N, C-alpha and C positions, 0 to 999 in steps of 0.2 A: 862708233858707226853701227856695230852689232846691236847695241842697246836701242838706238833709234829705229833700226829695222824691226826688232822685236816689239817695240811699242806700237809701231805702225801696223804690224800683223795683228796685235791684240785688239787694236781699235777697229780693224777691218773684220776680223773674225775670231772671237774669243775661243770658240771650239777648236779652230785650227791651231791656235797658240797652245791650248791645253794638250792637243794631240802631239805637237812637237816636243813639249816638255816631257810628256809621258813616254814618248819613244826614246828620248835621250836617257831617261831614268832606266828604262828596260835594258837598253844597250849597255849602260854603265854597270848595272847589276849583273848582267850576263858576263861581262868581262871580269868583274871581281870574283864571281863564283867560279869562273873558268880558271883563273889564276890560283885560287885556293885549291881547286881540285888537282891541278898540276903539281902544286907544292905537296899535297897529301900523297900523291903517287911517288914522288921522289924520296920521301922520307922512308927510312928502313923499317 
């Protein structure tokens, strides 16, 4: 269902699709970097 929704979005507006993917990438990168930062703080 999600794949059909994404394909429909892409056909409707490629720029919006790119913005959604870019936003997800930024959020994921932020979470990963945040987790690494917390682990670095916990190490002696």
